N, C-alpha and C positions, 0 to 999 in steps of 0.2 A: 504492499500499500504507499502510495507517494505521500511524503511529509508535505503539509501545508501550512503556509505563514499566513495569518489574517491581516498583517500589516503590510505585506507585499500586495496582496488583494486591493487593499484599501488605496496605497499610493500609487500603483502603476499607472494609472489614468494620467494625473497630474504631471507624473514624471515623462512620461511618453510625449506630453505636449511641449515640454521644455526640450526634450532631446531631438524632436522633429526640427526644432530651429537651430539648435547649437550643433547638430551634426549632420546639418544639410549637406554640407560639403565634404563630408567624411565618405570612405568606402568601406571602412572596417574598423571595429571596436573591440577592444578587451575588455570584459568585464571581470574585475576583481573581486573576489568574495562572492560568487554567484548563489550561495546558500542553496536552498531548495530547489533553484532553476525557474522559480515562478516568473521573475523578471526576464529572463533569457528566452522562455517560450512565448511571452506576451509580446516583447518588444521586437524579436525578429521578425515576424510576419508583419507587423506594423511598421516597419523600416526596412522595406526590402531593397533599398539600395545599399544596404550596409552587410557587411558579412559579419555576423555576431559570434566572438569566442568566448565562451563561458570558461571560468577557473575557480579552482577551490584548492585548499590543502588536503593532504592526502587522506584524512580520517574522514573528511566529509564528501569525498568526489565520488561514490558509488551512488548515493541515492540521487545527487544532480545528474549523472550520467544516464540513470534509468529514466529520468522525467525527460531528459533531451532525447534519448532514443525513442520514447513513447509518444512525445508531444512535438518533436523538433520539426523544423521546416527547412527547405534545402539551403537556406542561408545561414542556418545554426549550425555552428560547428560543433563536433564531440568534444567535451570539456578536457582542459589540460591541467596538470598538476601545477600550482603557482603558490608559493609562500612568500609573503612580501619581504621576507629576510634573505631570499635567495639573491645570489651575486653572480653574474646578471640575472634578470629575470628570462623566462625562456622565450617569450615573446618579444621582438625587435624591430624598430621601425615602423610602430603601428600609428594609425591616423588619431585614433581617440581611446581613451580609457574611461571608463564607467566604473562607480564603485556606490553601493549603497548601504547605509547603516553598517559599516566597517570600523571607521576610526575611534568611535566611542567605545568598542568592545576589545580594541589592541591595547597594549602598554604604550607609552610615550616613545619607546625606542623603536617599536614596530611601526608606529606613526611616521617617525623620521624615514626608518626604511621604506615604507611606501611611496615617500615622495621621492625618494633617492632612485627607487626602482622605477618609476613612474617617468621620471626625467631622462633615465636610461633608455627606457623603452619608446619614447613618443619620438617620431619624425620631427622633421624642421618645421611643420606648421602644425604640430599636434595640439589636441584637445584634451582637457582633463576635467571630467564632470563628476562632482562628488555630492551625493545626496545623505542628509542627515541632520540632526538637531547640532547646533552650535551657539556658542557664547561670544557675544561682543563686548569688548573692553572689559573682561572678566566678570560679566553679568549674564546670567539667565535672563531669555526673552521671555519667560512665562513661569508661572508657579508650576506647571505642569512638568516642564523640563528641570525644574529644580528638583522636584520630587523623582522623577526619573533618574537624574543624576546620583541622587543618594541611593537609590536601588542600586545602579550599577555599581557604586563602590562598595556597598554591602556585599554584592555577589563577587566582586573580583576588585580589589583596592587599586590595581592598575588601569582599570576602564575607568572614563570619564568622559562627559561630553568637552570636547576641545574648544580651545578659544581660536576664533578666527584669525586673528592677528598673527598667532603662533603658526597656523596652518600656512597663512599667505608668506610669512617669512621663509619657510621650508620651501614653498613654490618657487619663490623668487630665486632662491639658492640655486635651483634648477632650470634657471632662465624661463620661467612661466609667469605670465602676467595676468592679474584678475580682469576678467571680461566681463562676467556677469555674476549677478546675486541674487537668485530667484527666489521669491517668498512662495512656501508651499504650505499646503494644509498641515494641520496639527502642529503648527510652531516649529517647523521644519524648513530647510532650504535645499538649494542646489547652486552649488558654487561651481563656478567655469572659469577654469585658466586656460590661456593660449601661449603657445611659444610665439614670440614676435608681435604679440598685440599691443595696441596703446593700452595705457594705464585706464581704468575705469574711473569716470568721472574727470 
């Protein structure tokens, strides 16, 4: 039986609308931390101009591969093993990277590895899209995010909602410039960095 995430079902429509705009000029995307695969099997047929490459850590690969096998479309590739700590990542010179709800469940060292790996994998006009909850200037954007952060830290002290400014610094170190910051439902955001873009604002 396939594992299903209710959160993925709720957020996939709004995320798709952002990806349609931000990845309009891309031909392929690497999804980092594909989880249950619900995003992959939803986005791929709705973005037919893209080749969608899902990925996961070894322990979570089997259920992801099963969903892709059962529900995949021709532009959805079989998932690959990818740990953000890999040096280098197995995918190189990709047009775009997408990741949803991953940075707050990693330790900070792994978050830094994520941006290092993304910077090495993206091509000269690469796009990085990251969805999730984020803090701004060290402050929560809602009471529900504050409660979620407390739950995260109780479960794993290394996890936390990340500060946008710290993430942007990691992105800039990889030659990526913030190009968009999209407000999303349930106090989430989709952050978009581009190589060679003009600074936002």
